[in-house]
Every structure is written in C-alpha cells, then in structure tokens.
Phi, psi and omega in degrees: 000144180285154179296134178239165179301132182300147178277135180254120180278150174253166182301134177064020179282141180282130178273111180267167178297322181296317179294320179296319179296320179297318178295316181297321178299318178297316180296316179299317180296318178294320178299317181293324177293321180296320179296315180298313180294322182296326184261016183277311184215153172221149181232143170240124179243128187238126175273121183271330180202170177238251183274356173271136183300136179298139177240151180285150176151161177285157176060042174299330175206153178221146176211162181256141175281121181283163181302329181298339181257006182303126179083000179276173178239150168287127180235349177209149175218152179201165177213157176212167175211157179282317182202167178136168175232190185072181183239095176291144179235132183236138175243141173258125186236132172273101184294318181299315180275353181057044179223149170279136180279333184254132173273335169236121186292162175285133177227155173236121182295153181303132180082353179264166179241357184217146180286346181295341180255009183293146178297325178247112180286146177292150179235128178272129177280108186294345175285342185238019188265353182283145179233154178224156178308130177087353176302138173265128177244148179229150171255121178256136176260101181283330173215129185273353187070198181240123179055038179286122179241149176050058178275130177243145168236133180242136179235128178256139180237149174213160179300142180290000000 
C-alpha cells in the first residue's frame, strides 16, 4: 500500500483495528523505502597524502572490497585536493583482476581543486567495473601534479 497522510489522534479517541492497519501500512511502506535507499550506493573515500607533496606511482593506496559490496559495480569516481597546480591523474585498478577500472583517468585541472570541473570527465570501463568480496583495489597516481596536497579519491558502488 502506498504511503498516506498520517492519521492524527485526538484526546481519548478509540484506536480501532482499521486505524491501526492504516498506521501499520504507513510504517511498512517507509520500511521498504528505507531498505531500497540503504542498498542503493556505497562510497569509499581515500586520502592519499596530507601535508607531504603527492608523488606519482602505483599503489598510492590499496583497499579490500568488503562482502557487503560483493557483485556490485563501480559507478562513480571523483577526486579532490586542497591545493596544487598541474594536472594530477588517478587510475583505479582492480589488482585481483589485473585490470584498470577507468578507460579515462580521473583528473583535476590545473588550479582547480575538484575533478567535477575537469575538462575531461573520468570514464568507467564497464567491462572492468564489477567487484567481488576480497578483491584488492589500488589507486595509482599516474601524474602527481605540482605541490598537490590532501588528495582524495572517491569511488561509488551500486548493485549490478
């Protein structure tokens, strides 16, 4: 049953079975919506460096895919930094599968602080976006930019 406007009780009003069923229908509908929303997306955000300048190289960070994400897909990626110039480039790599997840890497334009404004948006390779429990993932810094501080990479997952 669809959610309806909640019933407002008045003082000393008798609670009937019909009123109780209407309240229960609302609660059930809200519970089912919460479950759907709860299982829609998950994010992993990784801090690659702090006040030490970011350096290029593979395995800047590594993490394990938890059981809760088994069978899900990578569906979004982003990066940010506190400061720096140049164009840092980040790759998300499935180490277990020995594949790059991105066909176009995450970039942050020179003088910018977030990948959402980058001239070239990252592209997820849908042939390599699936994850399984225990997969090892790595963040590779293909280009560190210049004086990049507090670099974050965010990966979004959703059910396949």
